[in-house]
C-alpha positions as CSV (number, residue, x, y, z in Angstrom):
1,M,0.3,-0.4,-0.2
2,S,1.4,3.3,-0.8
3,E,1.5,6.1,1.5
4,N,-0.8,8.7,-0.5
5,T,-3.3,5.8,0.0
6,N,-6.4,6.0,2.7
7,P,-9.3,4.3,2.1
8,S,-10.9,6.0,5.3
9,S,-9.4,9.4,3.9
10,D,-10.9,8.8,0.8
11,Q,-14.1,8.3,1.8
12,N,-14.3,11.2,4.2
13,R,-12.4,13.8,1.9
14,V,-15.2,12.6,-0.8
15,A,-17.6,12.7,1.6
16,A,-16.9,16.2,2.5
17,E,-16.9,17.1,-1.1
18,R,-20.2,16.0,-1.5
19,N,-21.6,17.8,1.4
20,Q,-20.2,21.0,-0.1
21,R,-22.3,20.5,-3.1
22,E,-25.2,19.4,-1.5
23,C,-25.6,23.5,0.0
24,E,-28.0,25.5,-2.2
25,R,-26.4,28.1,-4.3
26,I,-28.3,31.1,-4.8
27,D,-27.6,32.8,-7.4
28,L,-26.2,36.1,-6.4
29,V,-24.9,38.7,-9.3
30,R,-23.1,41.0,-7.5
31,R,-20.5,43.5,-8.2
32,I,-17.4,42.1,-4.9
33,P,-15.0,44.7,-2.9
34,Y,-12.1,42.7,-2.0
35,T,-8.6,43.1,-0.2
36,L,-5.6,40.7,-0.8
37,T,-2.1,40.9,0.7
38,K,0.4,39.7,-2.0
39,S,3.9,39.2,-0.7
40,Y,7.2,41.6,-2.2
41,D,9.5,39.8,0.0
42,E,10.0,38.2,3.4
43,D,9.8,42.0,5.1
44,E,7.2,43.4,2.7
45,F,3.3,42.8,2.0
46,L,1.2,45.5,0.4
47,D,-3.1,44.9,0.2
48,H,-4.2,44.9,-3.3
49,H,-7.9,46.0,-3.6
50,G,-9.8,45.2,-6.0
51,T,-13.6,44.3,-7.4
52,G,-14.5,40.9,-9.1
53,I,-18.5,39.6,-9.8
54,S,-20.2,37.4,-7.7
55,V,-21.8,34.3,-9.6
56,N,-23.0,32.4,-7.0
57,I,-23.2,32.0,-3.0
58,T,-23.8,29.2,-0.5
59,S,-23.7,29.7,3.3
60,Q,-19.7,28.0,2.6
61,G,-18.7,30.1,-0.1
62,M,-18.9,32.2,-3.4
63,L,-18.0,31.7,-6.7
64,L,-16.0,35.3,-7.7
65,M,-15.7,35.9,-11.0
66,M,-11.9,37.7,-11.3
67,E,-9.6,39.7,-13.9
68,E,-6.2,39.1,-12.1
69,V,-5.5,35.0,-10.6
70,P,-5.2,34.3,-6.6
71,K,-3.0,31.6,-5.7
72,T,-5.0,28.8,-3.9
73,E,-4.6,28.6,-0.2
74,Q,-4.4,32.6,-0.2
75,V,-6.7,34.1,1.6
76,L,-8.8,37.4,0.2
77,N,-11.0,39.9,2.9
78,V,-14.5,40.7,1.0
79,R,-17.2,42.7,1.5
80,V,-20.1,40.0,1.5
81,P,-23.6,41.4,0.4
82,T,-26.7,40.9,2.5
83,P,-29.9,41.4,1.4
84,S,-30.5,44.3,2.4
85,D,-28.0,46.7,0.4
86,P,-25.9,48.3,0.2
87,V,-24.9,46.8,3.2
88,A,-22.2,44.7,3.3
89,I,-20.1,42.0,5.3
90,P,-16.7,41.3,5.2
91,T,-15.4,38.3,5.7
92,L,-12.1,37.0,5.0
93,A,-12.7,33.5,2.5
94,E,-9.9,31.0,1.0
95,V,-9.1,30.6,-2.6
96,R,-9.9,26.6,-3.2
97,W,-9.2,27.2,-7.1
98,T,-9.2,29.1,-9.8
99,K,-10.4,28.5,-13.8
100,R,-9.0,30.9,-16.7
101,V,-12.1,31.3,-19.1
102,P,-11.6,33.1,-22.5
103,V,-13.9,35.6,-23.0
104,D,-12.6,36.8,-26.3
105,D,-9.5,36.3,-28.4
106,R,-7.7,38.8,-26.4
107,K,-9.4,38.7,-22.6
108,E,-9.7,36.3,-19.9
109,V,-11.5,36.4,-16.6
110,C,-11.2,33.7,-13.6
111,L,-13.7,32.0,-12.4
112,V,-12.0,31.9,-8.5
113,G,-14.3,29.5,-5.7
114,L,-13.7,30.8,-2.0
115,K,-14.2,29.3,1.4
116,F,-15.9,31.2,3.7
117,I,-13.4,31.0,6.6
118,F,-15.3,31.1,10.4
């Protein structure tokens, strides 16, 4: 048996992914301000502010369309909209996955799967 083959952990991972997919997704198309911290060297960090477009949201995360491609596992500060606009709640979210999507011959956007950090 190889090191990476653990039937129990594989079953737990699949069950966790299934539970995430069973959360009710709500279509939500809104501008979402975000801040991500970029590291330029060991001692220097700069905040980068941007705006993405939400595609959908669940109680556990959000699908965001962005022009830039954040790193997987990077933490963003996003302002999650509430039903009573213009109020938005600042929330930390971890980048779980990214996917580049071409818009036309010269431009592409990035779909970013975010998991809220509680």
